[in-house]
Backbone as a ProteinNet text record, in pm:
[ID]
protein_1_A
[PRIMARY]
XXXXXXXXXXXXXXXXXXXXXXXXXXXXXXXXXXXXXXXXXXXXXXXXXXXXXXXXXXXXXXXXXXXXXXXXXXXXXXXXXXXXXXXXXXXXXXXXXXXXXXXXXXXXXXXXXXXXXXXXXXXXXXXXXXXXXXXXXXXXXXXXXXXXXXXXXXXXXXXXXXXXXXXXXXXXXXXXXXXXXXXXXXXXXXXXXXXXXXXXXXXXXXXXXXXXXXXXXXXXXXXXXXXXXXXXXXXXXXXXXXXXXXXXXXXXXXXXXXXXXXXXXXX
[TERTIARY]
-272.2	-146.8	-85.4	-37.9	30.3	175.4	262.3	401.2	426.5	468	511.2	659.3	691.5	828.7	920.6	869.1	953.9	888.3	942	886	997.8	1013.2	1118	1062.9	1044.7	982.2	1067.1	1194.7	1284.2	1284.2	1206.6	1210.1	1169.8	1219.6	1190.7	1042.1	967.5	823.4	753.2	808.6	748.8	803.8	929.8	989.5	977.5	933.9	921.7	788.3	708.9	580	591.7	712.7	729.6	666.4	681	614.2	463	401.9	258.4	219.1	302.2	276.6	281.6	380.8	392.5	275.7	233.4	120.7	-8.3	-28.1	-147.2	-145.7	-28.1	-17.2	-49.8	2.5	-25.6	-174.7	-240.2	-384.3	-461.9	-404.5	-468.4	-436.7	-352.5	-320.2	-182.9	-99.6	36.5	127.1	163.7	237.6	385.8	442.3	585.9	611.2	714.8	757.4	908.1	949.9	1091.9	1136.8	1238.5	1286.4	1428	1444.3	1577.7	1648.5	1778.7	1859.5	1883	1925	1956	2096.1	2157.8	2293.3	2352.7	2484	2552.6	2493	2452	2401.3	2274.2	2198.9	2078.1	2085.3	2205.3	2220.1	2171.8	2213	2173.1	2022.5	1961.9	1818.4	1736.2	1768.3	1687.7	1709.1	1832.3	1859.1	1787	1782	1713.8	1564.3	1503.5	1361.1	1332.4	1417.5	1397.1	1415.1	1503.7	1528.7	1417.4	1347.2	1250.4	1105	1078	940.7	923.4	828.7	822.8	802.4	738.7	710.4	806.7	920.7	1012.7	1140.1	1186.2	1318.2	1385.8	1515.7	1586	1685.8	1728.2	1834.2	1934.5	2056.3	2162.3	2216	2220.9	2272.4	2278.8	2331.1	2345.6	2264.4	2160.2	2064	2132.4	2098.6	2166.3	2150.2	2039.2	2022.5	2120.1	2170	2266.7	2410.6	2428.6	2563.6	2645.5	2587.5	2671.9	2752.3	2693.6	2766.5	2838.2	2827.8	2892.8	3040.2	3119	3262.3	3294.9	3411.1	3454.2	3456.7	3487.7	3490.8	3353.4	3246.1	3112.6	3091.2	3149.3	3140.5	3214.3	3326.8	3401.4	3317.4	3253.4	3169.9	3050	2992.7	2881.6	2926.4	3036.8	3085.5	3112.9	3174.1	3204.6	3076.7	2976.3	2852.1	2774.7	2773.9	2707.9	2778.8	2911.2	2987.3	2955.1	2945.7	2918.3	2775.6	2683.5	2540.6	2489.8	2577.8	2531.2	2459.9	2486.9	2417.7	2285	2250.1	2121.6	2014.2	1919.2	1819.8	1729.4	1726.7	1641.8	1711.7	1838.2	1904.7	1871.7	1788.6	1735.6	1790.7	1861	1906	2008.6	2071.1	2148.7	2057.9	2035.7	1945	1916	1872.7	1825.2	1940.5	1966.5	2075.1	2018.6	2098.1	2051.3	2101.6	2020.8	2055.4	1933.4	1955.1	1846.9	1889.5	1831.9	1860.1	1740.6	1656.1	1539.8	1568	1626.9	1657.6	1760.4	1729	1819.3	1962.4	1980.8	2116.3	2199.3	2132.7	2204.9	2241.2	2195.3	2220.6	2351.2	2420.5	2550.6	2646.1	2734.3	2818.8	2895.5	2954.1	3035.7	2951.2	2829.2	2744.5	2685.4	2658.5	2615.5	2725.3	2848.7	2960.8	2975.9	2959.5	2971.7	2858.1	2736.9	2625.1	2654.7	2704.5	2731.9	2840.6	2942	3048.3	2991.6	2910.4	2852.5	2757.6	2682.2	2591.3	2668.7	2771.5	2851	2916.6	2974.1	3041.7	2943.5	2821.4	2721.3	2666.7	2658.4	2625.3	2731	2856.5	2962.6	2949.8	2911	2890.6	2777.3	2666.7	2553.9	2596.1	2668.3	2716.1	2806.4	2898.6	2997.4	2934	2822.6	2757.5	2630.9	2604.7	2490.7	2356.7	2347.7	2223.9	2156.6	2024.2	1953.3	1965.9	1914.8	1923.3	1784.9	1769.4	1649.6	1691.9	1636.2	1684.2	1595.9	1661.1	1597.3	1609.2	1495.7	1492.5	1417.4	1491.3	1423.1	1495.1	1428.1	1482.5	1622.6	1643.2	1777.1	1771.9	1660.3	1640.6	1751.3	1781.3	1877	2017.2	2053.2	2186.4	2195.4	2089.9	2086.3	2101.7	2029.3	2032.6	2170.7	2236.4	2370.7	2463.1	2460.6	2549.9	2501.4	2370.1	2317.8	2357.4	2367.1	2408	2555.8	2632.1	2776.9	2811	2738.4	2763.7	2639	2640.3	2520	2495.1	2379.1	2334.1	2213.9	2171.5	2063.5	1925.9	1905.7	1774.5	1742.8	1612	1568.5	1442.8	1430.2	1310.6	1350.2	1289	1300.9	1187.9	1222	1125.4	1064.2	933.4	861.1	885.7	864.5	899.2	807.4	870.3	794.2	868.4	892.2	960.7	871.3	932	858.8	836.6	752.1	731.2	859.9	936.4	1062.6	1159.7	1169	1257	1207.5	1075.9	1019.7	1061.4	1050.2	1086	1234.1	1316.8	1460.6	1489.8	1422.6	1440.7	1389.3	1274.9	1219.4	1315.3	1377.1	1470	1592.5	1623.6	1739.2	1701.1	1577.4	1536.7	1476.3	1427.3	1367	1215	1151.2	1010.8	1002.6	887	869.8	774.8	815.7	736.1	631.3	507	396.1	334	310.1	256.6	156.5	163.3	63	51.5	159.7	153.9	51.5	31.3	-61.9	-207.1	-234.4	-371.9	-415.1	-323.4	-356.5	-395.8	-512.8	-561.5	-473.5	-398.6	-310.9	-182.1	-154.9	-32.5	-55.9	-73.5	-120.4	-23.9	105.9	201.6	211.4	217.5	225.6	102.5	-13.2	-137.5	-145.1	-94.8	-91.8	-2.6	114.7	204.7	143.6	85.5	26	-83.8	-156.6	-266.9	-221.3	-108.3	-74.3	41.4	126.6	240.7	195.4	275.9	241.1	231	145.8	128.4	259.1	347	474.8	572.3	535.7	624.5	601.5	496.2	445.3	481.9	521.4	537.6	461.9	407.8	339.2	432.5	416.3	500	426.6	471.7	417.9	522.3	650.9	755.7	724	641.1	606.9	735.3	735.6	625.8	600.6	665.5	654	551.6	536.3	446.6	308.3	245.9	111.1	13.6	-80.6	-182.1	-277.7	-356.1	-442.4	-534	-589.5	-685.6	-619.7	-487	-416.4	-331.8	-290.1	-199.3	-255	-170.4	-26.1	11.9	-75.5	-45.1	58.1	112.8	215.1	158.5	229.8	190.6	228.4	166.6	199.4	176.8	240.8	224	82.1	2.8	-136.7	-218.8	-166.3	-237.6	-222.4	-135.4	-104.4	-225.6	-315.9	-430.2	-516.9	-531.9	-611.3	-537.3	-404.7	-324.5	-338.1	-337.4	-356.5	-492.2	-593.3	-726.6	-727.2	-645.3	-632.3	-573.6	-469.4	-407.6	-507.2	-583.4	-683.9	-787.1	-829.2	-927.3	-868.2	-744.1	-680.1	-666	-642.7	-618.1	-744.6	-852.4	-974.5	-959.9	-885.9	-861.6	-912.2	-944.3	-982.8	-866.7	-899.5	-796.6	-714.2	-778.2	-706.3	-598.5	-626.5	-527.2	-408.7	-437.5	-330.3	-243	-305.3	-229.1	-137.6	-192	-114.5	0.9	-26	79.4	189	152.7	257	342.7	281.5	359.8	454.3	405.6	490.2	605.1	577.9	681.9	793.8	756.8	859.2	940.1	872.4	943.5	1036.9	1002.4	1087.4	1214.1	1202.4	1320.7	1401.1	1341.1	1413.1	1407.1	1491	1476.4	1484.8	1562.7	1569.9	1434.8	1365.7	1231.7	1138.2	1155.1	1074.9	1085.3	1206.7	1225.5	1150.8	1154.7	1081.5	932.1	885	741.9	692	780	740.8	761	829.5	860.5	733.3
1312.6	1240.4	1283.4	1186.5	1213	1165.6	1230.2	1187.7	1161.4	1039.2	1007.1	1040.7	1151.1	1201.4	1131.1	1032.3	962.6	830.5	720.5	587.8	485.4	410.2	307.9	174.9	172.1	56.9	-69.4	-52.6	-167.7	-224.5	-169.1	-210.4	-356.3	-415	-556.4	-582.8	-483.4	-500.9	-532.8	-485	-513.2	-641.5	-672.7	-794.4	-803.4	-921.1	-939	-890.2	-823.3	-770.7	-628.8	-571.1	-432.8	-404.6	-492.9	-464.2	-452.3	-537.3	-528.3	-403.2	-363.7	-241.2	-120.4	-118	-7.5	-7.5	-125.9	-134.6	-86.4	-120.5	-73.7	78	133.2	278.5	342.8	285.3	339	334.6	226	213.6	319.2	365.6	469.8	610	620.4	750.9	803.5	722	763.3	727.6	827	802.8	780.6	849.6	840.7	817.2	737.8	708.1	730.9	814.3	838.7	744.9	663.5	561.4	598.2	655.5	691.1	573.7	567.6	470.1	516.9	422.7	457.2	414.3	325.8	279.4	219.1	199.4	144.1	8.7	-68.7	-203.7	-206	-95.5	-99.9	-12.4	31.6	107.3	26	-100.5	-184.6	-204.3	-221.7	-250.2	-133.2	-11	102.7	128.4	110.5	129.2	23.6	-99.3	-207.3	-181.5	-133.5	-101.2	6	107.4	214.8	165.4	68.2	15.5	-77.1	-140.6	-243.6	-201.6	-97.4	-52.6	82.2	94.2	212.8	345	345.8	471	505.2	437.4	457	528.7	618	679.9	664	696.9	667.5	775.6	769.6	855.1	766.9	814.3	740.4	823.2	763.5	834.7	745.7	801.8	730	804.8	739.8	794.2	812.7	918.9	940.6	825.7	753.7	641.5	528.3	524.8	422	471.5	594.8	649.7	580	541.5	479.9	360	277.4	159.7	184.2	305.5	336.1	369	343	370.9	483.1	542.4	647.6	597	469.8	411.3	412.7	418.8	425.4	557	664.6	792.5	785.6	715.3	695.4	614.3	510.6	426.9	504.2	590.4	672.1	763.9	831.7	921.3	842.9	727.4	646.2	599.1	561.3	511.4	624	742.7	855.8	888.2	886.4	914	811.9	684.9	579.1	583.8	643.2	642.2	775.8	875.3	1011.3	1023	933.8	938.5	863.9	803.8	735.5	840.1	863.5	969.1	941.1	815.4	782	803.8	840.5	887.7	1036	1071.2	1207.9	1292.3	1231	1308.6	1229.5	1299	1235.9	1230.3	1110.2	1097.5	952.7	925.5	1014.8	1049.3	1176.7	1222.6	1323.7	1357.2	1458.5	1436.7	1481.9	1472.7	1430.3	1344.9	1300.8	1322.2	1425.4	1454.2	1418.4	1326.3	1278.4	1143	1050.9	917.5	931	884.1	907.8	863.5	745	693.2	779.3	856	937.8	1075.7	1106.2	1238.7	1248.3	1134.9	1138.9	1224.3	1294.6	1391.3	1329.7	1213	1150.4	1117.3	1069.1	1033.6	1155.9	1260.2	1385.7	1437.3	1432	1477.3	1391.4	1260	1171.5	1196.2	1215.8	1248.9	1374.7	1477.1	1602.5	1583.6	1504.9	1478.7	1410.6	1307.7	1235.3	1325.5	1407.2	1499.5	1598.5	1659.4	1757.7	1694.5	1577.3	1512.9	1474.5	1437.7	1403.4	1528.7	1638.9	1765.1	1799.7	1775.7	1804.3	1716.3	1591.3	1502.6	1556.3	1593.9	1649.6	1775.9	1863.2	1986.3	1956	1862.5	1834.9	1774	1701.5	1637.7	1711.5	1826.4	1906.2	1841.5	1763.7	1694.8	1760.6	1761.3	1803.5	1697.2	1727.3	1633.4	1607.9	1490.3	1455	1446.1	1534.8	1554.1	1486.1	1419.8	1368.7	1478.2	1524.5	1641.4	1603.7	1570.5	1544	1616.4	1722	1808	1856.5	1889	1925.3	2035.9	2107.7	2202.9	2307.9	2370.9	2480.9	2432.9	2315	2261.1	2224	2166.1	2135.8	2263.4	2366	2492.2	2556.2	2546.9	2603.4	2549.4	2419.1	2358.8	2383.8	2391	2420.3	2560.4	2651.9	2788.2	2792.9	2700.6	2698.1	2615.7	2505.5	2415.8	2418.1	2499.6	2524.3	2409.7	2348.9	2246.4	2302.2	2228	2279.2	2243.3	2272.3	2251.1	2105.2	2075.6	1939.4	1937.2	1832.8	1811.4	1792	1869.2	1846.9	1752.5	1627.3	1519.5	1525	1496.3	1489.1	1613.2	1728.1	1852.2	1878.1	1920.2	1951.6	2058	2171.8	2281.5	2402.8	2514.3	2639.5	2703.8	2807.5	2881.4	2948.8	3000.4	3064.9	2964.2	2845	2742.2	2696.7	2683.7	2646.2	2746.9	2874.9	2977.7	2971.4	2938	2928.6	2817.5	2702.7	2595.2	2639	2705.6	2752.4	2849.7	2937	3034.9	2968.2	2847.6	2774.1	2679.2	2688.8	2610.5	2476.1	2457.9	2331.9	2340.9	2225.4	2212.7	2122.9	2121.3	2051.8	1935	1818.4	1697.4	1683.7	1655.3	1631.2	1496	1417	1282.9	1245	1119.8	1065.2	1135	1194.3	1264.3	1376.3	1434	1544.6	1502.4	1371.7	1322.6	1310.2	1326.2	1317.8	1456.5	1467	1598.4	1660.4	1578.5	1632.4	1692.4	1669	1722	1867.5	1951.9	2088.5	2171.2	2163.1	2246.9	2202.3	2071.9	2022.3	2065.7	2054.7	2091.4	2241.9	2321.7	2466.5	2501.9	2440.3	2466.2	2420.9	2301.4	2248.5	2340.2	2402.6	2489.6	2627	2675.7	2815.9	2843.2	2745.2	2769.6	2793.2	2862.7	2879	2743.1	2734.1	2607	2558.6	2651.2	2614.7	2550.4	2547.7	2493.2	2345.7	2286.8	2158.4	2040.3	1930.4	1801.5	1697	1598.6	1487.3	1367.3	1289.9	1171.9	1073.9	948.9	850.5	806	803.9	741	594.4	535.3	393.9	309.8	208.4	151.8	221.5	336	406.4	520	591.6	708.3	680.5	575.2	542.2	652.7	685.1	785.3	735.7	826.7	795	677.4	667.9	561.3	425	422.2	295.4	256.4	354.8	332.9	226.6	129.6	117.5	20.6	-7.5	-100.4	-40.7	-126.3	-84.8	14.2	121.5	222.4	176.5	236	203.5	326.2	332.3	449.7	464.6	358.7	369.5	459.1	490.2	579.2	726.7	756.5	897	980.6	931.1	1015.6	1052.7	960.7	993.2	1092	1080.3	1179.4	1315.2	1314.6	1440.1	1501.5	1417.3	1468.8	1540.9	1494.4	1564.7	1703.6	1709.4	1837.8	1931	1876.4	1957.2	2013.4	1931.2	1977.3	2086.3	2067.2	2167	2301.5	2297.4	2419.8	2474.3	2397.1	2439.9	2449.4	2353.1	2352.1	2222.1	2222.4	2097.6	1998	1870.6	1767.1	1772.5	1799.2	1805	1912.9	2024.2	2131.2	2089.3	2018.3	1969	1869.1	1778.8	1680.7	1750.8	1850.8	1919.2	1998.8	2078.4	2166.5	2087.1	1985	1908.7	1830.6	1778	1706.7	1802.2	1919.7	2019.3	2061.1	2074.7	2115.4	2013	1885.4	1780.7	1778.3	1791.9	1796.4	1915.2	2026.5	2145.7	2126.8	2070.4	2057.7	1931.5	1835	1716.5	1721.4	1803.3	1828.4	1705	1604.1	1482.5	1411.7	1410.2	1355.6	1444.8	1575.5	1666.4	1637.6	1606.2	1572.3	1445.1	1346.1	1221.6	1245.3	1332.2	1362.8	1428.5	1503.3	1573.8	1488.7	1375.6	1292.1	1226.7
-852.8	-830.1	-697.6	-622.1	-496	-505.9	-427.5	-412.8	-265.1	-233.3	-97.6	-90.9	-25	-26.3	71.6	144.9	242.1	280.4	230.3	258.9	255.2	364	372.2	318.8	188.2	123.9	134.4	163.8	177.6	319.4	410.5	551.1	568.6	676	703.4	719	767.8	785.5	653.3	542.6	411.9	350	379.5	327.3	176.5	128.2	-16.5	-70.8	13.8	-33.2	-88	-91.3	-135.1	-271.6	-371.4	-499.6	-485.3	-404.3	-381.9	-306.6	-210.2	-134.6	-227.9	-315.4	-410.2	-508.5	-550.1	-643.6	-578.9	-450.6	-379.5	-365.8	-342.9	-334.9	-469	-576.5	-709.5	-740.1	-699.4	-721.9	-644.1	-531.9	-450.3	-500	-602.9	-659.3	-625.5	-559.4	-524.7	-641.7	-717.6	-842.2	-818.1	-717.9	-692.2	-544.2	-515.9	-379.6	-370.9	-275.9	-251.7	-140.2	-169.4	-74.4	-30.4	89.6	137.3	204.3	186.2	258.1	401.2	486.7	625.2	667	589.3	619.5	492.7	495.5	378.6	339.6	438.1	411.4	327.7	322.1	239.6	114.8	78.9	-45.6	-166.1	-172.3	-286.1	-289.5	-172.9	-167	-219.4	-177.7	-222.9	-371.7	-419.3	-561.9	-644.4	-594.1	-666	-674.7	-566.1	-569.7	-675.2	-679.1	-776.3	-919.1	-936.8	-1070.5	-1117.5	-1023.3	-1061.8	-1047.7	-967	-947.7	-1016	-1108.1	-1194.7	-1121.8	-1005.8	-937	-826.3	-819.4	-707	-749.6	-663.9	-674.6	-538.7	-531	-406.1	-369.8	-243.5	-191.2	-117.8	-107.6	-39.3	76.4	194.2	309.9	432.2	540.3	667.9	772.4	820.1	917.3	1052.7	1126.9	1255.8	1354.6	1348.7	1441.4	1409.1	1285.2	1246.2	1258	1298.2	1311.4	1420.3	1536.4	1639.6	1591.3	1503	1455	1322	1269	1141.9	1163.6	1059.5	1063	965.1	982.9	890.9	746.9	731	596.4	530.5	610.2	552.1	478.3	528.1	457.9	324.4	324	199.2	101	152	64.7	12.2	94.8	47.5	-65.2	-46.4	-152.1	-280.4	-267.3	-384.9	-453.5	-373.1	-431.4	-501.2	-441.2	-506.7	-637.7	-636.5	-758.4	-866.9	-827.8	-925.1	-977.4	-898.9	-933.2	-982.7	-995.5	-1022.4	-1156.7	-1249.8	-1378.9	-1377.5	-1264.7	-1251.8	-1220.2	-1309.9	-1284.3	-1165.1	-1118.4	-1004.2	-870.2	-871.5	-750.1	-736.5	-638.4	-633.6	-519.6	-423.4	-307.2	-227.2	-132.9	-26.3	95.6	146.9	260.3	294.9	405.5	507.7	600.8	616.8	702.3	802.6	902.6	996.2	1137.1	1234	1375.2	1454.4	1554.5	1642	1785.6	1848.2	1987.8	2076.2	2026.8	2101.5	2165.3	2090.7	2143.5	2255.3	2376.2	2489.8	2466.2	2407.8	2389.4	2296.1	2207.8	2111	2164.8	2287.3	2343.2	2420.3	2438	2503.1	2418.5	2485.1	2415.4	2300.1	2322	2217	2094.4	2117	2003.9	1936.5	2012.4	1949.2	1856.6	1903.5	1822.3	1696.5	1712.8	1597	1498.4	1549.7	1461.9	1380.6	1447.7	1377.5	1272.5	1304.9	1208.3	1084.1	1103	988.9	910.1	980.5	913.7	826.7	882.6	809.4	687	704.9	592.3	481.9	519.8	418.9	348.8	420.7	354.5	249	280.1	184.2	59.7	78.7	-36.5	-123.2	-59.2	-134.3	-209	-141.3	-204.8	-324.1	-304.7	-409.4	-533.9	-517	-631.7	-676.1	-614.4	-655	-627.7	-519.4	-484.7	-364.3	-360.8	-239.7	-131.1	-12.1	99.9	158.9	216	292.2	438.2	520.5	656.9	761	854.8	976.2	1081.6	1132.1	1220.9	1348.8	1455.5	1584	1695.9	1744.3	1849.8	1814.4	1689.8	1642	1536.8	1530.1	1420.9	1414.1	1526.6	1524.1	1487.6	1535	1503.8	1355.9	1302.4	1159.3	1077.6	1116.7	1043.8	1049.8	1163.1	1176.4	1068.3	1049	949.7	807.6	787.9	654.1	608.6	701.4	664.5	626.5	680.4	653.9	530.3	512	398.5	311.8	209.7	131.9	33.5	48.6	-44.7	-120.5	-221.6	-306.9	-251.2	-122.3	-61.8	-37.6	-26	-0.1	84.4	166.9	247.5	392.9	481.7	625.8	664.9	678.7	698.7	838.7	846.5	974.1	1058.7	1000	1067.5	1187.2	1297.3	1418.2	1497.9	1432.9	1499.1	1511.5	1540.2	1554.9	1418.2	1416.5	1292	1246.3	1340.9	1305.9	1244.6	1303.7	1248.7	1111.9	1098.6	969.1	862.3	893.1	795.6	760.8	858.3	832.1	731	744.3	646.3	509.3	506.6	379.5	311.2	388.6	332.7	270.7	316.3	263.9	150.4	102.4	-13.6	17.2	140.1	179.9	178.3	167.8	203.1	325.4	390	517.3	500.2	550.2	535.3	644.1	603	695.9	663.5	770	751.2	856.9	900.3	990	1122.3	1172.7	1301.8	1299.1	1183.4	1166.3	1190.8	1183.8	1198.8	1344.3	1438.5	1580.6	1631.3	1689.7	1733	1841	1914.1	2018.5	1961.1	1833.5	1770.7	1731.5	1831	1808.3	1724.2	1755.4	1682.1	1536.5	1512.4	1375.3	1296.9	1358.1	1289.2	1263.8	1356.5	1334.7	1216	1211.1	1100.2	967.9	968.5	846.4	794.1	885.2	846.5	800.4	852.9	834.1	739.2	714.3	627.2	483.3	404.3	263.2	194	94.7	22.7	-37.3	-73.9	-134.7	-35.8	92.9	196	223.7	167.5	215.6	126.2	190.1	123.1	203.4	134.9	200.9	210.4	316.9	338.2	428	424.1	520.3	622.1	583.7	664.9	690.1	605.5	620.1	621.1	710	789.4	923.2	945.2	1073.8	1065.8	1178.1	1193.5	1134.4	1181.6	1135.9	1172.5	1083.4	1115.8	1223.5	1277.2	1392.3	1365.8	1245.4	1215.5	1200.2	1192.6	1172.7	1292.6	1369.6	1482.4	1577.5	1623.7	1603	1491.1	1398.7	1291.3	1195.6	1110.7	1015.8	913.7	894	796.4	655.5	554.9	415.9	329.4	212.3	125.3	71.1	74.7	30.2	121.6	240.8	333.3	297.1	200.8	173.1	131.7	44.9	10.4	130.6	225.6	343.7	433.3	440.7	512.6	445	313.3	238.5	267.6	287.7	318.9	453.1	548.5	676.6	653.2	571.4	541	471.4	378.6	308	405.5	501.5	599.9	688.7	733	818.9	747.6	617.9	542.7	475.6	478.8	413.4	262.7	204.7	61.5	0.5	-128	-194.4	-196	-185.7	-185.6	-314	-426	-553.5	-551.6	-486.5	-477.2	-391.3	-283.2	-196	-270.6	-344	-422	-521.1	-589.9	-693.2	-633.9	-529.7	-478.8	-408.7	-331	-261.3	-359.5	-465.6	-567.8	-638.5	-674.1	-739.1	-648.6	-519.9	-425.4	-417.9	-412.1	-405.2	-534.3	-647.5	-774.5	-785.9	-720	-723.4	-642.8	-522.1	-435.7	-464	-532.8	-581.2	-733.8	-797	-940.5	-1028.2	-987	-1068.6	-1069.9	-957.3	-954.4	-1036.8	-1025.9	-1104.7	-1253.2	-1299.5	-1440.5	-1477.8	-1390.1	-1416.2	-1417.7	-1329.7	-1322.9	-1451.3	-1517.3	-1639.8	-1765.5	-1751.5	-1869.8	-1925.8
[MASK]
+++++++++++++++++++++++++++++++++++++++++++++++++++++++++++++++++++++++++++++++++++++++++++++++++++++++++++++++++++++++++++++++++++++++++++++++++++++++++++++++++++++++++++++++++++++++++++++++++++++++++++++++++++++++++++++++++++++++++++++++++++++++++++++++++++++++++++

């Protein structure tokens, strides 16, 4: 069994084919798919997918790339929506939230400040409702960690991790696991591959970020959660471990840091 810990199944690239995409993933051995929101406008879509597709769960949050057009009222709506949905066992986290200091337009001082404000306020929502978080981490590891040390949440997943070993350990110490996906399949991704090979097995989560971050054999075509077993095979090769062991440990790791999903996995 595999768990895709990060897949935007509601994306426009999938359109009305999302049920078929999820079914193809299930046929490939992907038992669970975590679908994070990116803005208030898609809260209903991710919740609906989780309600209608048996292997889907969801998270609610405002992605840093959507922060420039977001309003303060969106944070209010997020808090209200989490409060209204907290008894839904398929709501597993606050996410996708975080900081993006890679996209040039987002590096302007005013937008960096706004990103940090939205990130901090969403950490507070996660803390107040006892939910883990799904983090967007792009050239922002140390800044993310600074706020995580101040506003303690119950761990989560650092999605598409590409930091140093020291930064990786800092996230692990705070109760996170690190997401590895299609980027790991490119031989030039030396740092990601080194981390994937050397980190403890308890640190690892598998993800596709579909429809984005297509693996080497698919790039630049649209990614899908059905690619996860082949991505897992890359991880198994890098670590010199059987694929079955990788499937088991990464699934257990996601269930540990997303306890509501863990409960569903054991049901």
